FIKOLZA-1660 file (N, C-alpha, C; in steps of 0.1 Angstrom, whole numbers, plus 5000, padded with zeros to 4 digits):
% residues 229
   i   px   py   pz ch aa at
   1 7347 1499 8483  A  M  N
   1 7360 1499 8489  A  M CA
   1 7360 1506 8502  A  M  C
   2 7355 1518 8503  A  L  N
   2 7355 1525 8515  A  L CA
   2 7347 1518 8526  A  L  C
   3 7336 1512 8523  A  I  N
   3 7328 1505 8533  A  I CA
   3 7335 1493 8538  A  I  C
   4 7342 1486 8529  A  S  N
   4 7349 1474 8534  A  S CA
   4 7361 1478 8543  A  S  C
   5 7367 1489 8540  A  L  N
   5 7378 1494 8548  A  L CA
   5 7373 1498 8562  A  L  C
   6 7362 1505 8562  A  L  N
   6 7356 1509 8575  A  L CA
   6 7352 1497 8583  A  L  C
   7 7347 1487 8577  A  R  N
   7 7344 1474 8584  A  R CA
   7 7356 1468 8590  A  R  C
   8 7367 1469 8583  A  S  N
   8 7380 1463 8588  A  S CA
   8 7385 1470 8601  A  S  C
   9 7381 1482 8603  A  G  N
   9 7385 1489 8615  A  G CA
   9 7399 1495 8614  A  G  C
  10 7406 1494 8603  A  N  N
  10 7419 1499 8601  A  N CA
  10 7418 1514 8597  A  N  C
  11 7419 1522 8607  A  I  N
  11 7417 1537 8605  A  I CA
  11 7428 1542 8596  A  I  C
  12 7440 1537 8597  A  V  N
  12 7451 1542 8588  A  V CA
  12 7448 1540 8574  A  V  C
  13 7444 1527 8571  A  S  N
  13 7440 1524 8557  A  S CA
  13 7429 1533 8552  A  S  C
  14 7419 1535 8560  A  V  N
  14 7408 1544 8556  A  V CA
  14 7413 1558 8553  A  V  C
  15 7421 1563 8561  A  I  N
  15 7426 1577 8559  A  I CA
  15 7435 1577 8546  A  I  C
  16 7444 1568 8544  A  M  N
  16 7452 1567 8532  A  M CA
  16 7444 1566 8520  A  M  C
  17 7433 1557 8521  A  Y  N
  17 7424 1555 8509  A  Y CA
  17 7417 1568 8505  A  Y  C
  18 7412 1575 8516  A  I  N
  18 7405 1588 8513  A  I CA
  18 7414 1598 8507  A  I  C
  19 7426 1599 8512  A  L  N
  19 7436 1608 8506  A  L CA
  19 7440 1605 8492  A  L  C
  20 7441 1592 8489  A  S  N
  20 7445 1588 8475  A  S CA
  20 7433 1591 8466  A  S  C
  21 7421 1589 8470  A  V  N
  21 7409 1592 8462  A  V CA
  21 7408 1607 8460  A  V  C
  22 7411 1615 8470  A  L  N
  22 7410 1630 8469  A  L CA
  22 7420 1634 8459  A  L  C
  23 7432 1629 8459  A  L  N
  23 7443 1632 8449  A  L CA
  23 7438 1629 8435  A  L  C
  24 7432 1617 8434  A  T  N
  24 7427 1613 8421  A  T CA
  24 7416 1622 8416  A  T  C
  25 7407 1626 8425  A  I  N
  25 7396 1635 8421  A  I CA
  25 7401 1649 8417  A  I  C
  26 7411 1654 8424  A  F  N
  26 7415 1668 8422  A  F CA
  26 7427 1669 8412  A  F  C
  27 7434 1658 8409  A  L  N
  27 7445 1658 8399  A  L CA
  27 7443 1649 8388  A  L  C
  28 7441 1636 8390  A  V  N
  28 7441 1626 8380  A  V CA
  28 7428 1627 8371  A  V  C
  29 7416 1629 8377  A  L  N
  29 7404 1630 8368  A  L CA
  29 7405 1642 8359  A  L  C
  30 7410 1654 8364  A  P  N
  30 7412 1665 8355  A  P CA
  30 7422 1662 8344  A  P  C
  31 7433 1654 8348  A  L  N
  31 7442 1650 8338  A  L CA
  31 7436 1641 8327  A  L  C
  32 7427 1632 8332  A  H  N
  32 7420 1623 8323  A  H CA
  32 7411 1631 8313  A  H  C
  33 7404 1641 8318  A  E  N
  33 7395 1649 8309  A  E CA
  33 7404 1658 8300  A  E  C
  34 7414 1663 8305  A  C  N
  34 7423 1672 8298  A  C CA
  34 7430 1664 8286  A  C  C
  35 7433 1652 8289  A  A  N
  35 7439 1643 8279  A  A CA
  35 7430 1641 8267  A  A  C
  36 7417 1639 8270  A  H  N
  36 7407 1638 8259  A  H CA
  36 7407 1651 8251  A  H  C
  37 7406 1662 8258  A  G  N
  37 7405 1675 8250  A  G CA
  37 7418 1678 8243  A  G  C
  38 7429 1675 8248  A  L  N
  38 7442 1678 8242  A  L CA
  38 7444 1670 8229  A  L  C
  39 7440 1657 8230  A  V  N
  39 7441 1648 8218  A  V CA
  39 7432 1653 8207  A  V  C
  40 7419 1657 8211  A  A  N
  40 7410 1662 8202  A  A CA
  40 7415 1675 8195  A  A  C
  41 7421 1683 8203  A  Y  N
  41 7426 1696 8198  A  Y CA
  41 7437 1693 8188  A  Y  C
  42 7446 1683 8190  A  K  N
  42 7457 1680 8181  A  K CA
  42 7451 1674 8168  A  K  C
  43 7439 1668 8169  A  L  N
  43 7433 1662 8157  A  L CA
  43 7424 1672 8150  A  L  C
  44 7423 1684 8155  A  G  N
  44 7415 1694 8147  A  G CA
  44 7403 1699 8154  A  G  C
  45 7399 1694 8166  A  D  N
  45 7387 1699 8173  A  D CA
  45 7391 1708 8184  A  D  C
  46 7388 1721 8183  A  D  N
  46 7392 1730 8194  A  D CA
  46 7380 1733 8203  A  D  C
  47 7370 1725 8203  A  T  N
  47 7358 1727 8212  A  T CA
  47 7362 1728 8227  A  T  C
  48 7370 1719 8231  A  A  N
  48 7374 1719 8246  A  A CA
  48 7382 1731 8249  A  A  C
  49 7391 1735 8240  A  K  N
  49 7399 1747 8242  A  K CA
  49 7390 1760 8243  A  K  C
  50 7381 1761 8234  A  R  N
  50 7372 1773 8234  A  R CA
  50 7363 1773 8246  A  R  C
  51 7360 1762 8252  A  Q  N
  51 7352 1762 8264  A  Q CA
  51 7361 1761 8277  A  Q  C
  52 7374 1764 8275  A  R  N
  52 7383 1765 8286  A  R CA
  52 7384 1752 8294  A  R  C
  53 7384 1740 8287  A  R  N
  53 7385 1728 8294  A  R CA
  53 7399 1721 8292  A  R  C
  54 7407 1728 8285  A  L  N
  54 7421 1723 8284  A  L CA
  54 7429 1728 8296  A  L  C
  55 7425 1724 8308  A  T  N
  55 7432 1729 8320  A  T CA
  55 7431 1718 8330  A  T  C
  56 7441 1718 8340  A  L  N
  56 7441 1709 8351  A  L CA
  56 7434 1714 8363  A  L  C
  57 7428 1726 8362  A  N  N
  57 7420 1732 8373  A  N CA
  57 7408 1722 8376  A  N  C
  58 7408 1716 8388  A  P  N
  58 7398 1706 8391  A  P CA
  58 7384 1713 8391  A  P  C
  59 7383 1725 8394  A  L  N
  59 7370 1732 8395  A  L CA
  59 7363 1732 8381  A  L  C
  60 7370 1731 8370  A  E  N
  60 7365 1730 8357  A  E CA
  60 7360 1716 8353  A  E  C
  61 7364 1706 8361  A  H  N
  61 7361 1692 8357  A  H CA
  61 7353 1684 8367  A  H  C
  62 7352 1688 8380  A  I  N
  62 7346 1680 8390  A  I CA
  62 7331 1678 8388  A  I  C
  63 7327 1666 8388  A  D  N
  63 7312 1663 8389  A  D CA
  63 7310 1657 8403  A  D  C
  64 7301 1664 8410  A  Y  N
  64 7300 1660 8425  A  Y CA
  64 7295 1646 8427  A  Y  C
  65 7285 1642 8419  A  L  N
  65 7280 1628 8421  A  L CA
  65 7291 1618 8417  A  L  C
  66 7298 1621 8406  A  G  N
  66 7309 1612 8402  A  G CA
  66 7320 1611 8413  A  G  C
  67 7323 1623 8419  A  A  N
  67 7333 1624 8430  A  A CA
  67 7329 1616 8442  A  A  C
  68 7316 1617 8446  A  C  N
  68 7311 1610 8457  A  C CA
  68 7312 1595 8455  A  C  C
  69 7308 1590 8443  A  L  N
  69 7308 1576 8440  A  L CA
  69 7323 1571 8439  A  L  C
  70 7332 1580 8435  A  M  N
  70 7346 1576 8435  A  M CA
  70 7351 1573 8449  A  M  C
  71 7346 1581 8458  A  L  N
  71 7350 1579 8472  A  L CA
  71 7344 1566 8478  A  L  C
  72 7332 1564 8475  A  I  N
  72 7324 1553 8481  A  I CA
  72 7327 1539 8475  A  I  C
  73 7327 1539 8461  A  I  N
  73 7328 1525 8455  A  I CA
  73 7341 1524 8446  A  I  C
  74 7348 1535 8445  A  G  N
  74 7361 1534 8438  A  G CA
  74 7359 1537 8423  A  G  C
  75 7347 1539 8418  A  F  N
  75 7345 1542 8404  A  F CA
  75 7337 1555 8403  A  F  C
  76 7341 1565 8395  A  G  N
  76 7334 1577 8394  A  G CA
  76 7338 1584 8381  A  G  C
  77 7335 1597 8380  A  W  N
  77 7337 1604 8367  A  W CA
  77 7338 1619 8370  A  W  C
  78 7343 1626 8360  A  A  N
  78 7343 1640 8360  A  A CA
  78 7334 1645 8349  A  A  C
  79 7333 1658 8348  A  K  N
  79 7324 1664 8337  A  K CA
  79 7331 1660 8323  A  K  C
  80 7324 1654 8314  A  P  N
  80 7330 1650 8301  A  P CA
  80 7334 1663 8294  A  P  C
  81 7346 1662 8288  A  V  N
  81 7351 1673 8279  A  V CA
  81 7343 1673 8266  A  V  C
  82 7338 1684 8261  A  P  N
  82 7330 1684 8249  A  P CA
  82 7339 1681 8237  A  P  C
  83 7334 1672 8229  A  I  N
  83 7342 1668 8217  A  I CA
  83 7332 1669 8205  A  I  C
  84 7337 1674 8194  A  N  N
  84 7329 1675 8181  A  N CA
  84 7336 1667 8171  A  N  C
  85 7331 1654 8169  A  P  N
  85 7338 1645 8159  A  P CA
  85 7338 1650 8145  A  P  C
  86 7328 1659 8142  A  R  N
  86 7327 1664 8128  A  R CA
  86 7339 1673 8124  A  R  C
  87 7347 1677 8134  A  R  N
  87 7359 1685 8131  A  R CA
  87 7371 1676 8128  A  R  C
  88 7370 1663 8130  A  F  N
  88 7381 1654 8127  A  F CA
  88 7381 1651 8112  A  F  C
  89 7392 1649 8106  A  K  N
  89 7393 1644 8093  A  K CA
  89 7387 1630 8091  A  K  C
  90 7390 1622 8101  A  N  N
  90 7384 1609 8102  A  N CA
  90 7376 1608 8115  A  N  C
  91 7363 1610 8115  A  P  N
  91 7356 1611 8128  A  P CA
  91 7357 1598 8136  A  P  C
  92 7356 1586 8130  A  K  N
  92 7357 1574 8138  A  K CA
  92 7371 1573 8145  A  K  C
  93 7381 1574 8137  A  A  N
  93 7394 1573 8142  A  A CA
  93 7397 1584 8152  A  A  C
  94 7393 1596 8149  A  G  N
  94 7395 1607 8159  A  G CA
  94 7388 1605 8172  A  G  C
  95 7376 1600 8172  A  M  N
  95 7369 1597 8184  A  M CA
  95 7376 1586 8192  A  M  C
  96 7380 1576 8185  A  A  N
  96 7387 1564 8192  A  A CA
  96 7400 1569 8199  A  A  C
  97 7408 1577 8192  A  L  N
  97 7420 1581 8197  A  L CA
  97 7418 1591 8209  A  L  C
  98 7408 1600 8207  A  T  N
  98 7404 1609 8218  A  T CA
  98 7399 1601 8230  A  T  C
  99 7391 1591 8228  A  A  N
  99 7386 1583 8239  A  A CA
  99 7397 1575 8246  A  A  C
 100 7407 1570 8238  A  L  N
 100 7418 1562 8243  A  L CA
 100 7427 1570 8253  A  L  C
 101 7428 1583 8250  A  A  N
 101 7437 1592 8258  A  A CA
 101 7433 1592 8273  A  A  C
 102 7420 1590 8276  A  G  N
 102 7416 1591 8290  A  G CA
 102 7421 1579 8298  A  G  C
 103 7417 1567 8295  A  P  N
 103 7423 1556 8303  A  P CA
 103 7438 1554 8302  A  P  C
 104 7444 1558 8291  A  V  N
 104 7458 1558 8291  A  V CA
 104 7465 1567 8301  A  V  C
 105 7458 1579 8303  A  S  N
 105 7463 1588 8313  A  S CA
 105 7463 1582 8327  A  S  C
 106 7452 1574 8329  A  N  N
 106 7451 1568 8342  A  N CA
 106 7462 1557 8344  A  N  C
 107 7465 1550 8333  A  L  N
 107 7475 1540 8334  A  L CA
 107 7489 1546 8336  A  L  C
 108 7491 1558 8330  A  L  N
 108 7504 1565 8332  A  L CA
 108 7505 1570 8346  A  L  C
 109 7493 1575 8352  A  A  N
 109 7493 1579 8366  A  A CA
 109 7496 1567 8375  A  A  C
 110 7491 1556 8372  A  A  N
 110 7494 1544 8380  A  A CA
 110 7509 1540 8379  A  A  C
 111 7515 1541 8367  A  V  N
 111 7529 1538 8366  A  V CA
 111 7537 1548 8374  A  V  C
 112 7534 1561 8373  A  V  N
 112 7542 1571 8381  A  V CA
 112 7541 1568 8396  A  V  C
 113 7529 1565 8401  A  A  N
 113 7527 1562 8415  A  A CA
 113 7534 1549 8418  A  A  C
 114 7534 1539 8409  A  G  N
 114 7542 1527 8412  A  G CA
 114 7557 1529 8412  A  G  C
 115 7562 1538 8404  A  F  N
 115 7576 1541 8404  A  F CA
 115 7580 1547 8417  A  F  C
 116 7572 1556 8422  A  I  N
 116 7574 1563 8435  A  I CA
 116 7574 1553 8446  A  I  C
 117 7564 1544 8446  A  Q  N
 117 7562 1534 8457  A  Q CA
 117 7574 1525 8457  A  Q  C
 118 7578 1520 8445  A  N  N
 118 7589 1510 8445  A  N CA
 118 7602 1517 8447  A  N  C
 119 7603 1530 8443  A  G  N
 119 7615 1537 8447  A  G CA
 119 7617 1539 8462  A  G  C
 120 7606 1541 8469  A  L  N
 120 7607 1542 8483  A  L CA
 120 7610 1529 8489  A  L  C
 121 7605 1518 8484  A  M  N
 121 7608 1504 8489  A  M CA
 121 7622 1501 8487  A  M  C
 122 7628 1505 8475  A  F  N
 122 7642 1503 8472  A  F CA
 122 7651 1510 8482  A  F  C
 123 7648 1523 8485  A  M  N
 123 7656 1530 8495  A  M CA
 123 7655 1525 8509  A  M  C
 124 7643 1519 8512  A  I  N
 124 7642 1513 8525  A  I CA
 124 7650 1500 8526  A  I  C
 125 7650 1492 8515  A  L  N
 125 7658 1480 8515  A  L CA
 125 7673 1483 8515  A  L  C
 126 7677 1494 8509  A  K  N
 126 7691 1498 8509  A  K CA
 126 7695 1506 8522  A  K  C
 127 7686 1508 8530  A  G  N
 127 7689 1515 8543  A  G CA
 127 7691 1530 8541  A  G  C
 128 7687 1535 8529  A  I  N
 128 7688 1550 8526  A  I CA
 128 7678 1558 8535  A  I  C
 129 7666 1552 8536  A  I  N
 129 7656 1559 8545  A  I CA
 129 7651 1548 8554  A  I  C
 130 7647 1552 8566  A  P  N
 130 7642 1542 8576  A  P CA
 130 7628 1538 8573  A  P  C
 131 7625 1526 8578  A  Y  N
 131 7611 1521 8577  A  Y CA
 131 7605 1523 8590  A  Y  C
 132 7595 1532 8590  A  N  N
 132 7588 1535 8603  A  N CA
 132 7573 1537 8600  A  N  C
 133 7566 1541 8609  A  D  N
 133 7551 1542 8608  A  D CA
 133 7548 1552 8596  A  D  C
 134 7555 1563 8596  A  F  N
 134 7552 1572 8585  A  F CA
 134 7554 1567 8572  A  F  C
 135 7565 1559 8569  A  M  N
 135 7568 1553 8556  A  M CA
 135 7558 1542 8553  A  M  C
 136 7553 1535 8563  A  Y  N
 136 7543 1525 8562  A  Y CA
 136 7530 1532 8556  A  Y  C
 137 7526 1543 8562  A  Y  N
 137 7514 1551 8557  A  Y CA
 137 7516 1555 8543  A  Y  C
 138 7528 1560 8540  A  V  N
 138 7531 1566 8526  A  V CA
 138 7530 1554 8516  A  V  C
 139 7535 1543 8519  A  L  N
 139 7535 1531 8510  A  L CA
 139 7521 1527 8507  A  L  C
 140 7513 1527 8518  A  I  N
 140 7498 1523 8516  A  I CA
 140 7492 1533 8507  A  I  C
 141 7495 1546 8509  A  F  N
 141 7489 1557 8501  A  F CA
 141 7491 1554 8486  A  F  C
 142 7504 1551 8483  A  F  N
 142 7507 1549 8469  A  F CA
 142 7502 1536 8463  A  F  C
 143 7501 1526 8472  A  E  N
 143 7494 1514 8467  A  E CA
 143 7480 1516 8464  A  E  C
 144 7473 1524 8472  A  F  N
 144 7459 1527 8468  A  F CA
 144 7458 1535 8455  A  F  C
 145 7468 1545 8454  A  L  N
 145 7468 1553 8442  A  L CA
 145 7470 1545 8429  A  L  C
 146 7479 1535 8430  A  V  N
 146 7481 1527 8419  A  V CA
 146 7468 1519 8416  A  V  C
 147 7462 1513 8426  A  S  N
 147 7450 1505 8424  A  S CA
 147 7438 1513 8419  A  S  C
 148 7436 1525 8424  A  I  N
 148 7425 1533 8420  A  I CA
 148 7426 1537 8405  A  I  C
 149 7438 1540 8401  A  N  N
 149 7440 1545 8387  A  N CA
 149 7439 1533 8377  A  N  C
 150 7444 1521 8381  A  I  N
 150 7442 1510 8373  A  I CA
 150 7427 1506 8372  A  I  C
 151 7420 1508 8383  A  G  N
 151 7406 1505 8383  A  G CA
 151 7398 1514 8374  A  G  C
 152 7402 1527 8374  A  L  N
 152 7396 1537 8365  A  L CA
 152 7399 1534 8350  A  L  C
 153 7411 1530 8347  A  A  N
 153 7415 1527 8333  A  A CA
 153 7407 1515 8329  A  A  C
 154 7407 1504 8337  A  V  N
 154 7400 1492 8333  A  V CA
 154 7385 1495 8331  A  V  C
 155 7379 1502 8340  A  F  N
 155 7365 1505 8340  A  F CA
 155 7362 1513 8327  A  F  C
 156 7370 1522 8324  A  N  N
 156 7367 1531 8312  A  N CA
 156 7370 1523 8299  A  N  C
 157 7377 1512 8299  A  F  N
 157 7379 1504 8287  A  F CA
 157 7367 1495 8284  A  F  C
 158 7358 1494 8293  A  I  N
 158 7346 1486 8290  A  I CA
 158 7339 1492 8278  A  I  C
 159 7336 1484 8268  A  P  N
 159 7331 1489 8255  A  P CA
 159 7315 1491 8255  A  P  C
 160 7311 1498 8266  A  I  N
 160 7296 1501 8267  A  I CA
 160 7294 1516 8270  A  I  C
 161 7285 1522 8263  A  P  N
 161 7283 1536 8265  A  P CA
 161 7279 1539 8279  A  P  C
 162 7283 1550 8285  A  P  N
 162 7290 1561 8279  A  P CA
 162 7305 1561 8281  A  P  C
 163 7310 1549 8284  A  L  N
 163 7325 1548 8287  A  L CA
 163 7333 1549 8275  A  L  C
 164 7346 1552 8278  A  D  N
 164 7355 1555 8267  A  D CA
 164 7357 1543 8257  A  D  C
 165 7356 1531 8263  A  G  N
 165 7358 1519 8255  A  G CA
 165 7347 1518 8244  A  G  C
 166 7335 1523 8246  A  S  N
 166 7325 1523 8236  A  S CA
 166 7329 1531 8224  A  S  C
 167 7335 1542 8226  A  K  N
 167 7339 1551 8215  A  K CA
 167 7351 1545 8207  A  K  C
 168 7359 1537 8214  A  I  N
 168 7370 1530 8207  A  I CA
 168 7364 1519 8199  A  I  C
 169 7354 1512 8205  A  L  N
 169 7347 1501 8197  A  L CA
 169 7340 1506 8185  A  L  C
 170 7334 1518 8186  A  M  N
 170 7327 1523 8174  A  M CA
 170 7335 1526 8162  A  M  C
 171 7348 1527 8164  A  A  N
 171 7357 1529 8153  A  A CA
 171 7357 1517 8144  A  A  C
 172 7353 1506 8149  A  F  N
 172 7353 1493 8141  A  F CA
 172 7339 1488 8137  A  F  C
 173 7329 1496 8141  A  L  N
 173 7315 1492 8138  A  L CA
 173 7310 1499 8126  A  L  C
 174 7300 1493 8119  A  P  N
 174 7294 1500 8107  A  P CA
 174 7285 1511 8113  A  P  C
 175 7282 1521 8104  A  N  N
 175 7274 1532 8108  A  N CA
 175 7260 1528 8113  A  N  C
 176 7255 1518 8108  A  R  N
 176 7241 1514 8112  A  R CA
 176 7242 1510 8127  A  R  C
 177 7252 1502 8131  A  A  N
 177 7253 1498 8144  A  A CA
 177 7255 1510 8154  A  A  C
 178 7263 1520 8149  A  I  N
 178 7266 1531 8157  A  I CA
 178 7253 1539 8160  A  I  C
 179 7245 1541 8149  A  I  N
 179 7232 1548 8150  A  I CA
 179 7223 1541 8160  A  I  C
 180 7223 1527 8159  A  W  N
 180 7214 1519 8168  A  W CA
 180 7219 1522 8183  A  W  C
 181 7232 1522 8185  A  I  N
 181 7237 1524 8199  A  I CA
 181 7233 1538 8204  A  I  C
 182 7236 1548 8195  A  E  N
 182 7234 1562 8199  A  E CA
 182 7219 1565 8202  A  E  C
 183 7210 1558 8195  A  E  N
 183 7196 1560 8198  A  E CA
 183 7191 1554 8211  A  E  C
 184 7199 1545 8217  A  R  N
 184 7196 1539 8229  A  R CA
 184 7206 1541 8240  A  R  C
 185 7214 1552 8238  A  I  N
 185 7225 1554 8247  A  I CA
 185 7221 1557 8262  A  I  C
 186 7210 1564 8264  A  Q  N
 186 7205 1566 8277  A  Q CA
 186 7201 1554 8285  A  Q  C
 187 7193 1545 8278  A  I  N
 187 7189 1532 8284  A  I CA
 187 7201 1524 8287  A  I  C
 188 7211 1523 8277  A  I  N
 188 7223 1515 8279  A  I CA
 188 7231 1520 8291  A  I  C
 189 7232 1533 8292  A  S  N
 189 7240 1539 8303  A  S CA
 189 7233 1536 8317  A  S  C
 190 7220 1537 8317  A  I  N
 190 7213 1534 8330  A  I CA
 190 7215 1519 8334  A  I  C
 191 7213 1510 8324  A  V  N
 191 7215 1496 8327  A  V CA
 191 7229 1493 8332  A  V  C
 192 7239 1499 8325  A  L  N
 192 7253 1498 8330  A  L CA
 192 7255 1502 8344  A  L  C
 193 7249 1514 8347  A  F  N
 193 7251 1520 8361  A  F CA
 193 7245 1510 8371  A  F  C
 194 7233 1505 8368  A  L  N
 194 7226 1495 8377  A  L CA
 194 7234 1482 8379  A  L  C
 195 7240 1477 8368  A  V  N
 195 7247 1465 8369  A  V CA
 195 7260 1467 8377  A  V  C
 196 7267 1479 8375  A  V  N
 196 7279 1482 8383  A  V CA
 196 7275 1483 8398  A  V  C
 197 7265 1490 8401  A  M  N
 197 7261 1492 8415  A  M CA
 197 7257 1479 8422  A  M  C
 198 7252 1470 8414  A  M  N
 198 7248 1457 8420  A  M CA
 198 7260 1447 8420  A  M  C
 199 7271 1451 8415  A  G  N
 199 7283 1443 8416  A  G CA
 199 7284 1433 8404  A  G  C
 200 7276 1435 8394  A  G  N
 200 7275 1425 8383  A  G CA
 200 7288 1424 8375  A  G  C
 201 7297 1434 8376  A  L  N
 201 7309 1433 8368  A  L CA
 201 7321 1432 8377  A  L  C
 202 7319 1429 8390  A  D  N
 202 7330 1428 8400  A  D CA
 202 7340 1417 8396  A  D  C
 203 7335 1406 8392  A  G  N
 203 7344 1395 8389  A  G CA
 203 7353 1398 8377  A  G  C
 204 7348 1402 8366  A  I  N
 204 7356 1405 8354  A  I CA
 204 7365 1417 8356  A  I  C
 205 7360 1427 8363  A  L  N
 205 7368 1439 8366  A  L CA
 205 7379 1435 8376  A  L  C
 206 7376 1427 8385  A  G  N
 206 7387 1423 8395  A  G CA
 206 7398 1416 8388  A  G  C
 207 7395 1407 8379  A  R  N
 207 7405 1399 8372  A  R CA
 207 7414 1408 8363  A  R  C
 208 7407 1417 8356  A  A  N
 208 7414 1427 8348  A  A CA
 208 7423 1436 8356  A  A  C
 209 7418 1441 8367  A  N  N
 209 7426 1450 8376  A  N CA
 209 7438 1442 8381  A  N  C
 210 7437 1430 8385  A  N  N
 210 7448 1422 8390  A  N CA
 210 7458 1420 8379  A  N  C
 211 7454 1418 8367  A  L  N
 211 7463 1416 8356  A  L CA
 211 7471 1428 8353  A  L  C
 212 7465 1440 8353  A  F  N
 212 7472 1452 8350  A  F CA
 212 7481 1456 8362  A  F  C
 213 7476 1453 8374  A  Y  N
 213 7484 1456 8386  A  Y CA
 213 7497 1448 8386  A  Y  C
 214 7496 1435 8382  A  G  N
 214 7508 1427 8381  A  G CA
 214 7518 1432 8371  A  G  C
 215 7513 1436 8359  A  W  N
 215 7521 1442 8349  A  W CA
 215 7528 1455 8353  A  W  C
 216 7520 1464 8359  A  I  N
 216 7526 1476 8364  A  I CA
 216 7536 1475 8375  A  I  C
 217 7533 1465 8384  A  S  N
 217 7542 1463 8396  A  S CA
 217 7555 1457 8390  A  S  C
 218 7554 1448 8380  A  W  N
 218 7567 1443 8374  A  W CA
 218 7574 1454 8367  A  W  C
 219 7567 1462 8359  A  L  N
 219 7574 1473 8352  A  L CA
 219 7581 1483 8361  A  L  C
 220 7574 1487 8371  A  T  N
 220 7579 1498 8380  A  T CA
 220 7590 1493 8390  A  T  C
 221 7590 1480 8392  A  W  N
 221 7601 1475 8400  A  W CA
 221 7613 1471 8392  A  W  C
 222 7612 1469 8379  A  L  N
 222 7622 1464 8371  A  L CA
 222 7635 1472 8372  A  L  C
 223 7635 1485 8371  A  P  N
 223 7647 1493 8371  A  P CA
 223 7655 1492 8385  A  P  C
 224 7647 1490 8395  A  F  N
 224 7653 1488 8408  A  F CA
 224 7659 1474 8411  A  F  C
 225 7653 1464 8404  A  S  N
 225 7656 1450 8407  A  S CA
 225 7671 1447 8403  A  S  C
 226 7677 1455 8394  A  F  N
 226 7691 1453 8390  A  F CA
 226 7700 1457 8401  A  F  C
 227 7696 1464 8411  A  F  N
 227 7705 1469 8421  A  F CA
 227 7702 1463 8435  A  F  C
 228 7693 1453 8435  A  V  N
 228 7690 1445 8447  A  V CA
 228 7695 1431 8446  A  V  C
 229 7705 1428 8455  A  G  N
 229 7711 1415 8455  A  G CA
 229 7704 1405 8463  A  G  C
% end
């Protein structure tokens, strides 16, 4: 993403993209990890709380390699919150719900950003605020923020280790299959990383991102549409 924007020569878009990624790194990724830990805590696992990971302090969550890749390619990660499934009454269901909390937090962040963006658009259409260069930059910023968080949610829904989607999938797999996956998790993770870096998932991820973007755009504009003639 960043490389393509640099090639376009649109400096404003580059700056807004970098700012939206930085906000995601310092606020949304900590929210993503904290959501994992909070759901786990509610289900009986206090590991994250004991290790002081139930916090939005970005210094407790930032992974520098993940942050750099987030800036460069739009996909990255934070330090995983420690989860002990043996503390859940139902380990499979507990892990699935805990894993689901992360991408859901990204979708909620996208919805909030979308509401703000469309709220600003509504006020511009109604003449409440002027449309100028500054507002143009702000709208671009929120558009990037929506797109980035949808991308993170969609990416994490992929049912391949170590992504959250794999933990959701495991809730429906027999124990034998889970053991087979866990014994090969490092190899699977490396293969996934290489496939992503080579663009092997760009097509399916792009279609999924566009689908979610359409839904969220419709949802976040809906309340304002009743007042636009």
